[in-house]
Residue, then its C-alpha position, 0 to 999 in steps of 0.5 A: m662305658s663308651a656307650r654310657d658317654a655316648g647318653a646310650t641306657v647300658l645294661v650288661l648280661e653275665k652268665s656266671p653268678r656274681a662271686l664268680r663274675g669277669g669271666n677271663s678279663r679278672v682270671s687273665g695276667q691282667i697285662v695290656f699290650w699297648p703299641d706306642n706306634v700306629v705304623q709299627a703296630e700295623a707292621y706287627f700285627r701283619a707279620m703276627a698273622g703271616p699267610y693268615m690275613d684273610r678278610i682282616s682288611d686294611e681298615m680293621v687292621h688300622a682301627w685296631a691299632v689306634e683303638m689299642h694306642a688310645n688304650r693307655a690314655w682311656l685305662e690312666s682315664l679310669g684310674m690305671q697306675v701304669e707299670y710297665v713289663q717285659s713281653t715282647e713275644y716276637p722281637e724279631f718281627a717287623g714293629s716290633e720295637c712298639v711293643k709296650v705291656l702294660l701292668h696296673g700298679k706295682g707287684p706281680y702279673g694277675e691278682a686280678r688288680l686291673w679288674d678289681e681296682v680299675i675296671e669294676p669300680a668304673f662299671d659302678r660310677y657309670g651306674i651300668p647294672v649287671h645281671y648276674d646268674t642270667r644266660a643268654t640263648h638267643l638273639i631276637r630279630k624284627n623285620d632282619e634288625v637284631c632288637g634283644v635277646d632271651a636269656l635264663c635266669a634261676g630257670e625261668r626264661i626272660h626277654f630283653s628288648a634292646t632301645r638301640s642295638v645289641i653287643l655280643a662280647s661273651g667270649g670263646f668255646q673253651n669249655d665245649q668240647s664238642m666244639v673243641r673237636n670239632n673245631l681246633s686240629d689234633m685236639p681231642c680235648c683241651y681244657p679251660l685255664g681260664t672261666p669255666y663259663n665260655t661254652g659257645d654261647g655268642i658263637r651259636m647266637a650269632m650262627q642262628v641269625g646268619a653270622d659268618l666265623w672266623h679264626m675258629n681254629n686258633i687259640a692262646g694256647p695249648y699249654l700243658g696242665f692238670k684236669a682233675p674229674d671233678i674241677p672244671v677247669c685245668a691247674r696249669l704246670g709250671a717249670p719244675k724247680a728241679h730238673s729231673y723229669l721228662y714229658v712222654g706220650s701214650d707210646a711212652t716216648r718224648f715228644v717235646s723239649e721239656s725246657p722250662n718255659f723262659l728262656v735267658k737270650d742277650g741277657r734278657q728273659w724271652s718266652s720259648i712257648k709263645h702262648g701255644k706256638i713254638l719255633r720248629n724247622g723255621r716256622y711256629v707251629q702248635y705246641p705238640c700234645p699227643t694226649p694222653m701224655f705224662i710228666v715222669f719225674d723222681e723224688a727230686v722234683r716231687k719234693a723241690g716244690g709243687l708242679c701246679s697252680r698257686a704253689a708253681g708260682f702261677r697268680f693268675g688263672w680261674d684255679v687261682i683268682q676264683g677259690d683255688p679249688y686245687n690248693w696244690s701242695e708244696d711238695n705234691a705229697r696231697e696230690v700223690e695220696e689223691g691219686w693224681i700223681a702215681r708212685a712206683d718203685s720202678i720204671p717199668e712198675l710206673a709204666t703199668r700204673i700208667a697204662l704204658e708199655p713197661g719196656a718202652l719207658v725203661r727205653t725211654v729214660d735210658r735214654y734220657n738219662a744217658s744223655c744226661e751224662n753225656g751232657q748232650d740232648e741229641e733227640w730234642h736239644r733241650p738245654v744242658e743246663t736242665l739235664k739232670p738224670l731220673a734218680g729214684p726210686p720212688f718214680y712218679a708219674m702225672p698225666l698231662f692234659p692240653s690247656m688254653l687261656n681262650t680261643q680266639g675265633g667265633p664271628v667275623r666283624n669289621a672296622r666298626a664292630q659289626i658282626l657280618s653275615t655270611e654274605g658279607s654284609p652288617i647283621p643290622r644292630l649287632y656288634s661284638a667284642g673281645e675273644l668273641g670273634s677276635i682280630y687275632s688269626y694265628r701268633y699273638q702278643a702277650g696282653g692283646n686279648l684284654g687290649e682288644c677287648f677295650a679297643f673293639g669294645r669302645i668302638a662296639g660302644s660308640n657305634a651302637a649308641a650312635e644307632v637311631a632307637f626303636p620307635d617305642 
């Protein structure tokens, strides 16, 4: 839109079909991080990045803070009806008092309202055409300048020539399991909660023309979820409405406190899992996912409410917004019938059904039940109010899978949104925006990716439009 405002002709190529359009921008929580003070925003960003500030220049941080601050006025100019939600992920960090999180209109997170009612109508008003079901595969260069892209549409190869420049905003690699294994530590798999069309295309295209990469090991996640073999995305696990459950790994032992995702502190609700980071030994580390892993529970949990997807209360995510392929039942009965959830009349039988050592699972459940009886979880310090014993039979187990909203890594960009080569110089006429090479190197603030999409989208658009047009 900024490029269009600057007088450039704009064409958008989207990999997905029109019915599944919008990428992560449409299926996210639809919240936008808006720092109300630029200086404090810079301090908060540096605190989130911690020691992972390599190559993130002061100029880059300042550009991010200024444009993130400009997001509110820009979105309101497009028709956003601003409501505030409380979601400061790191209130203890310097600069955190600047954090405001914006939601479009009254109502819960998600539901695609911002995309459907503000962003997509703006595309129509600006007269920006979108070619759907069109996958960009290669950047075209002439005399070292990027001058277009090759793409595939319905099996046909099409060449698109650029008049001024190309902007890559193609998302991350969350649905390319080879890239997951090669870039994420201790992750033999991790499945998307967002669009399945993000398979690292933009990263490979940028690498083909010599781009450097950064932040490839940082993700918005992991979270625990369930992945059916025939559905391309995960269904996110909610906090069970009854507390008689525990998580176990392949050795049948617990690996984390199974406390709900949100805790109340000083009368306010704070997330204890901060986009996949949890506090251990005084520092934030990646949430452990010792795959294979399982949630083990009893009849009270089974009956209390659906464990995943919309049935668990989520109003965002690909599976909820784009047709709800899981259609999770309210009592988990259909999922038991499907074989997604194993059922047994004893813990040893349940262990056998999920290929765990029966004696080990019996000892783990007995130890957990004893903690419930004693009112103290000495192993993982789970809050006492959530310590409820498995009372069954019957008993149940469901496999859990690491899942993520998005990856943050990709080609390095500078404060002008130019993509940089491995030599540190801008690749002529090539820009980027969004989670493809995001600025976030370690920790992350809710709404930060959508905010960054808008902020660096404007930077990229205005600078790309200012390029001198190629001669006819």
